[in-house]
N, C-alpha and C positions, 0 to 999 in steps of 0.2 A: 672466452671471456666477453668478447664483443656481443656475441649472440645473447648471452645471459642479460646484459645490460639492455639490449633492444627488447628482449622478451619482457623484462621487468617493467620497462617504460610502457610497452603495449598493454600489459595487464593493468597498470595504473590508469591509463587513459580509458580503457574499457570499463573499469570500475567507476571512474569519475563521471562517465557519461551514461548513466543508467536511465536517464529520462529521454523519452522520444521527443522529436522536434515539436510534435503536437502538444505534449505536456508543457514544454518550455513556453510555447506561444500562449497557451491558456494561462499560465502563471503570470506572464508579462501583462496580458490583457486584464487580469484580475488586479494586479498591482497598480495599474494605471486607472482603474475604475471603469473600464470599458465593458467588462463582462462581470456578471454577478458572482459574488464569492460563493464557493461551494460550502455545503454544510460542514461545520466544525473548523472552518478556516479561522486562524488567529493571526492578526496583524503582527508583524515583527516588533513594532513599537510597543504593542501590548505585552509581549514577552519581556521586553526590557523593563517596562513599568512594573511587572510582577517581580523582577529581580531587585528593584529599588529597595524593597523592604530589607533584604539581606545586606545590601550596601549600607543602609541606614544603621542597622544593628552593629555592623563592623565599625563604621565611621564614628558613631557616638561614643564607643569605647575609646577609640584613638584620640578623639578630640578632648575627652575628659582626662585622659592620661597626659596629654600635652599641656592642658591648662591647670594641672594639679599643682604646679609650683606657684601659680598666681603672679600677681603684680604687686610690688610694694609701693604704697602711696603715702603721701604726707598730708596730714590734716593740720592746717595752720590754726593756731589759737590767737596769741597776741604777738604782734611783731614777728620775730623770728622763732618764737616758741611754737611748739606743736608736738604731735605724736605721729609715729609711723604705724601703718597697719597693712595687712595683706588682704588683697581682694582677688577672689577666684570666681570664674564663670563656670557653672556646672550645667551641662546640657542634660535636660531631663526627658525630652521626648522628640520624636521626629515624625514627619508626615511626607510621604512621596507625593509630589505635585503633578509631574507630567514627564513623558518621554517622547522625544522626536527624532526622526531620521535626519542625518546631516550629510550633505555631499559637498565637498569642496571642489569646485570645478577646476581650479588652477593646479591642484595636486593629485587629482583622481583618488583622493582619500575618502572613504565612506565610513559611516558608523552611526552612532546614536549618542544623544545627550539626554541625561535624566536630571531632574531637579528635585531636591529634598529640602524641606524646611525644618529647621531645628529650633526648639524652644529652650530657653535657658533661664536660670535664676542666678543672681549674684550673691555671693557670701563674703563676709568680711571677718577678719581676725580681731582680737583685742588690740587696743591701742598700746604701743610700746614706745619707750624712750629712744631706742636705736633701731636702725634699719636691720641689723643682724637679729635682734630679738624678734622683730616683726616677721622676718623671713622664717624663723624657727617655729613660730606660732601656727596652729591650725586655723583655717578660716571656716569656722562653724556657725557664725552668727548670720542667720538669714536676713536679707534686706527686702525692701519692696521693689527693688530693681529687677526687672525681668524683660525679656525681649525675644525676638525671633531673627534668625539668619537663614538665608537660602544659599545653597551650594549647588554647583553644576558638576556633574560627573560625566566622564567620557567613556563610551563603550565602543568596542571594535565593530567591524561590519557583521560579525556573527552575533552581536548583541551581548558579548561577554565583557564584564568589567575587569580590567587588568590590575586593579588595586591602587590606582592613582588617587592622590589627594583631591578633594573637591576644590573647586574654585569659587570663592565668594562672589555672589552676584546680587544686584539690587533689582527687585521686581516691583 
């Protein structure tokens, strides 16, 4: 049993170290910009940037699903009189902005961050006398209110997004 474990460990180490020391040194020199990149070399951050489109498609669906319920607001008329209405933010488009490598020296955690900018338009519902009526109403009236929001997404050291929600940032 012990020999099988040692043999399995040896096979894993041998398979994991398939690069010669010279290949490893060349990769390090290329990564630090000392040596010219070989033909066909793709920066890891460029690979992450290419994945941002898929992240944006997934996240825009999630964000629209979350904002579907909207927010109930009150439009004051005279004194305490007024009407309630639903306001919903609908994300319409996204644009990947950039991807960067991140190394946290204190934790030895590596990875990448990518930034995506989303554009949205605000829709409102019809004015209703009660909050409950406004909540039941669809927000289908387009307004002139539109905007953009930027979110930061974390990727692991292999450049893979693990599905975490984006963090709103100001740029």
